[in-house]
C-alpha positions in Angstrom: -78.2 -154.1 32.1 -78.1 -150.9 30.1 -79.5 -148.5 32.7 -82.8 -150.2 33.4 -84.7 -147.9 35.8 -87.2 -150.1 37.6 -86.6 -150.8 41.3 -86.8 -153.9 43.4 -90.2 -152.8 44.7 -91.6 -153.2 41.2 -91.3 -157.0 41.4 -94.2 -157.0 43.9 -96.1 -154.1 42.4 -95.8 -155.0 38.7 -96.9 -158.1 36.8 -94.4 -159.9 34.7 -95.9 -158.4 31.6 -95.5 -154.9 33.1 -91.9 -155.6 33.7 -91.6 -156.5 30.0 -93.3 -153.3 29.0 -91.0 -151.2 31.2 -87.8 -152.9 29.9 -89.0 -152.4 26.3 -89.4 -148.7 27.0 -85.9 -148.5 28.3 -84.5 -150.3 25.3 -86.6 -148.1 23.0 -84.9 -145.0 24.4 -81.5 -146.3 23.3 -82.5 -148.1 20.1 -84.7 -146.2 17.7 -85.0 -149.2 15.4 -87.2 -150.9 17.9 -90.9 -150.9 17.0 -93.9 -152.4 18.7 -96.9 -154.1 17.4 -100.1 -155.5 18.9 -103.5 -156.7 17.7 -105.9 -154.8 20.0 -104.2 -156.2 23.1 -101.7 -153.4 23.9 -103.2 -152.9 27.4 -103.5 -156.5 28.3 -100.0 -157.4 27.1 -98.5 -154.2 28.5 -96.8 -153.2 25.2 -99.1 -150.3 25.6 -96.4 -148.8 27.9 -94.2 -148.6 24.8 -97.0 -147.2 22.8 -97.5 -144.3 25.2 -93.8 -143.3 25.1 -93.2 -143.9 21.4 -96.6 -143.5 19.6 -94.9 -143.1 16.2 -93.2 -146.4 16.6 -96.2 -148.4 17.7 -98.7 -150.1 15.4 -102.1 -151.6 16.3 -103.2 -153.9 13.6 -106.7 -154.5 15.1 -107.9 -158.0 15.6 -105.8 -159.4 12.8 -102.9 -161.4 14.2 -101.9 -163.0 10.9 -101.5 -159.6 9.4 -99.6 -158.3 12.4 -96.9 -161.0 12.0 -96.7 -160.4 8.3 -96.2 -156.7 8.9 -93.6 -157.4 11.5 -91.7 -159.6 9.0 -91.7 -156.7 6.5 -90.4 -154.3 9.1 -87.6 -156.7 10.0 -86.6 -156.9 6.3 -86.3 -153.1 6.3 -83.8 -153.2 9.3 -86.2 -152.5 12.1 -86.5 -154.7 15.2 -90.2 -155.5 15.8 -91.4 -156.6 19.3 -94.8 -158.2 18.7 -97.2 -158.8 21.6 -100.4 -160.8 21.8 -101.7 -163.7 23.8 -99.7 -166.9 23.5 -102.6 -168.8 22.2 -102.9 -166.4 19.2 -99.2 -166.3 18.5 -98.7 -170.1 18.4 -101.9 -171.1 16.7 -103.9 -168.4 15.0 -100.8 -166.8 13.3 -98.7 -169.9 13.1 -98.5 -169.9 9.3 -97.1 -166.4 9.3 -94.7 -167.2 12.2 -93.5 -170.2 10.3 -93.2 -168.9 6.8 -92.9 -165.1 7.1 -90.6 -165.0 10.1 -88.8 -168.3 10.9 -88.3 -169.5 7.4 -86.6 -166.2 6.6 -84.8 -166.2 9.9 -85.9 -162.6 10.5 -85.1 -160.5 13.6 -88.6 -160.5 15.1 -89.2 -160.8 18.9 -92.5 -162.4 19.9 -93.5 -161.7 23.5 -96.5 -164.0 24.1 -98.5 -163.3 27.3 -101.3 -165.1 29.2 -99.5 -168.4 28.6 -100.1 -171.8 30.2 -103.0 -171.9 32.6 -102.4 -168.3 33.8 -105.6 -167.1 32.1 -107.4 -170.0 33.8 -110.7 -168.3 34.5 -111.1 -167.1 30.9 -111.9 -170.6 29.6 -110.2 -173.5 27.9 -109.9 -171.9 24.5 -107.7 -169.2 26.0 -105.5 -171.7 27.9 -102.2 -172.0 26.0 -100.8 -175.4 26.9 -99.4 -176.5 23.6 -97.3 -173.5 22.5 -93.8 -174.7 23.7 -94.3 -177.9 21.6 -95.4 -175.9 18.6 -92.8 -173.2 18.8 -89.8 -175.3 19.5 -90.5 -177.2 16.3 -89.9 -174.0 14.3 -86.4 -173.9 12.7 -84.3 -170.8 13.7 -86.6 -169.9 16.6 -85.3 -169.6 20.1 -87.9 -170.3 22.9 -87.6 -168.8 26.3 -89.8 -169.3 29.3 -88.8 -166.8 32.1 -89.8 -167.6 35.7 -90.4 -164.1 37.0 -90.2 -160.4 36.3 -86.4 -160.1 36.7 -85.8 -163.0 34.4 -88.2 -161.5 31.9 -86.2 -158.3 32.0 -83.0 -160.3 31.2 -84.7 -162.3 28.5 -86.1 -159.2 26.7 -82.7 -157.5 26.7 -80.9 -160.6 25.5 -83.6 -161.2 22.9 -82.9 -157.8 21.5 -79.1 -158.5 21.5 -79.6 -161.8 19.7 -80.0 -161.9 16.0 -83.0 -163.8 14.6 -86.5 -164.7 15.8 -87.2 -165.2 19.5 -90.3 -166.4 21.3 -90.7 -165.4 25.0 -93.5 -166.9 26.9 -94.8 -165.1 30.0 -97.9 -165.3 32.2 -100.9 -163.1 32.7 -100.5 -162.0 36.2 -98.1 -161.7 39.1 -95.4 -164.4 39.3 -93.7 -165.4 42.6 -90.3 -163.7 42.9 -87.4 -166.1 42.3 -84.6 -163.5 41.6 -84.0 -160.4 43.6 -82.5 -158.4 40.7 -81.2 -158.9 37.2 -77.6 -159.3 38.3 -77.2 -163.1 37.9 -75.7 -165.2 35.1 -78.6 -165.3 32.7 -77.7 -166.6 29.3 -79.9 -167.8 26.6 -79.4 -171.6 26.3 -77.9 -172.1 29.7 -79.9 -173.5 32.7 -79.5 -171.8 36.1 -79.0 -174.1 39.1 -80.9 -172.8 42.1 -80.3 -175.5 44.7 -77.7 -178.1 45.3 -78.4 -181.8 45.6 -77.5 -185.2 44.2 -80.5 -187.3 45.2 -82.6 -186.1 42.4 -82.9 -183.2 39.9 -86.1 -181.1 39.4 -86.0 -179.3 36.1 -88.7 -176.6 35.8 -89.5 -173.6 33.7 -91.8 -170.5 34.1 -94.1 -170.3 37.1 -93.2 -173.9 38.1 -89.6 -172.9 39.1 -90.8 -171.2 42.3 -92.9 -174.2 43.1 -89.9 -176.5 42.5 -87.7 -174.4 44.9 -90.4 -174.7 47.7 -90.7 -178.4 47.0 -87.0 -178.8 47.4 -87.1 -177.1 50.8 -89.8 -179.4 52.0 -88.1 -182.5 50.7 -84.9 -181.5 52.4 -86.4 -180.7 55.8 -89.0 -183.5 56.0 -87.6 -186.3 53.9 -83.9 -185.6 53.9 -83.9 -185.7 50.1 -81.5 -183.2 48.6 -83.0 -182.1 45.3 -81.1 -180.1 42.7 -83.4 -177.5 41.1 -82.6 -176.3 37.5 -84.4 -173.3 36.0 -84.5 -174.4 32.4 -85.6 -171.0 31.1 -84.5 -171.7 27.6 -86.3 -174.6 26.0 -84.6 -174.1 22.7 -81.7 -174.4 22.5 -81.9 -176.6 25.6 -78.9 -176.9 27.9 -77.8 -180.4 27.0 -74.8 -180.2 29.3 -76.9 -179.4 32.4 -79.3 -182.2 31.6 -76.5 -184.8 31.1 -74.7 -183.6 34.2 -78.0 -184.1 36.2 -78.4 -187.6 34.8 -74.8 -188.5 35.6 -74.8 -187.1 39.1 -78.4 -187.7 40.4 -79.8 -190.5 38.2 -83.3 -189.3 38.8 -85.0 -186.4 37.0 -88.5 -184.9 37.2 -89.6 -182.1 34.9 -92.3 -179.6 35.8 -94.1 -177.2 33.4 -97.3 -175.3 33.0 -97.8 -176.9 29.6 -99.0 -180.2 28.1 -96.7 -183.1 29.0 -96.4 -183.8 25.2 -93.8 -181.9 23.3 -92.8 -179.3 26.0 -90.0 -179.1 28.5 -90.3 -182.7 29.6 -90.1 -184.0 26.1 -87.1 -181.8 25.3 -85.3 -183.1 28.4 -86.3 -186.7 27.6 -84.9 -186.3 24.1 -81.5 -185.4 25.5 -81.6 -188.3 27.9 -82.6 -190.9 25.3 -80.0 -189.7 22.8 -77.3 -190.0 25.5 -78.0 -193.7 25.8 -77.8 -193.5 29.6 -80.5 -194.8 31.9 -82.2 -192.8 34.7 -85.5 -192.7 36.6 -87.6 -190.0 34.8 -91.0 -188.5 35.2 -92.8 -185.6 33.5 -95.3 -183.3 35.3 -97.6 -181.1 33.4 -101.1 -181.0 31.9 -101.9 -184.5 30.7 -103.1 -185.2 27.1 -106.3 -183.4 27.6 -107.9 -180.0 27.3 -107.6 -178.2 30.6 -110.4 -177.4 33.0 -111.4 -173.8 34.0 -110.4 -172.2 37.2 -107.9 -169.9 39.0 -104.3 -170.4 38.1 -103.2 -171.6 41.5 -106.1 -174.0 41.7 -105.3 -175.5 38.3 -101.7 -175.9 39.2 -102.7 -177.9 42.2 -105.2 -179.9 40.2 -102.6 -180.9 37.7 -99.9 -181.5 40.4 -97.5 -178.9 39.2 -97.6 -176.9 42.4 -95.4 -177.5 45.5 -97.4 -180.3 47.0 -97.7 -182.1 43.6 -94.0 -181.9 43.0 -93.2 -183.2 46.5 -95.5 -186.2 46.2 -94.2 -187.1 42.8 -90.6 -186.8 43.9 -91.3 -189.2 46.7 -92.7 -191.7 44.2 -89.7 -191.3 41.9 -87.2 -191.7 44.7 -88.6 -195.1 45.4 -88.6 -196.2 41.8 -86.0 -198.9 40.9 -84.3 -198.9 37.6 -81.4 -200.8 36.0 -78.1 -199.1 36.9 -75.5 -198.4 34.2 -72.2 -197.8 35.8 -70.2 -197.5 32.6 -70.1 -193.7 32.5 -66.6 -192.3 32.7 -65.6 -192.9 29.1 -69.0 -191.7 27.7 -69.9 -188.5 29.4 
């Protein structure tokens, strides 16, 4: 991983955003073409760690997100590699025209690290909840969309984003994520899901903070119900791992998706598109925020309210297991 210097202890002492800031500093030591930009949110997004180490390579545009992304596109045209950090709500909505036209249309090498995503800024109020960004950003041509589950996966995502030519959107939370990975030494690849548990009764496909909840749900389902659930960490929403989805359909015939995002247009919709295009039937359910603006509260309380926590996943899996659907046994010559 290129000599990253954080330790395992940092996963409990550092927020996911701080892990990003530290990794960016390590990359910055080796790659002088990396520059950082923020719009008066360097401290909150933790790109301020980069600013402290490389003050001549950091640019604060003030509260002018549209200008910031325009500046980043110009820097990329000059051969620099801009890492741009602001809240997810500002990246995907306030500056969308610049992201669309200045960056994605030109397929420029800009890395967007969007923090405070989903319901993670729950107590700040509904206008700061970013529950539509996956749907928005995955509709942008040329743009890769990654939703890491914890600090270690964020570290991998940031490194591979740098190593990948073209625009990348990485969506992370505000605070401390539950630890899924002990270190960065696992097979993380952009566009390839990571299977975390074995099982052929049902597949739970999750991303971001919901991956840990899915793992805990799988443990309960196994010990209490005897249900063996496969858990897939679909950290990359675009390009999605079609092979992993189709394998889950073929082998488990029941799929439930879980995301800290609106149920329209996000992970669940991306998975559903793969299933529909395959022409194969399965029992399917999407968990997420319904077609509504979210309420205000602490992140963990909101996850429980919208049934994307461990208990919500368990109850919905039990319902899905009992759902009957028309079997299609003509598989071998099609998959």
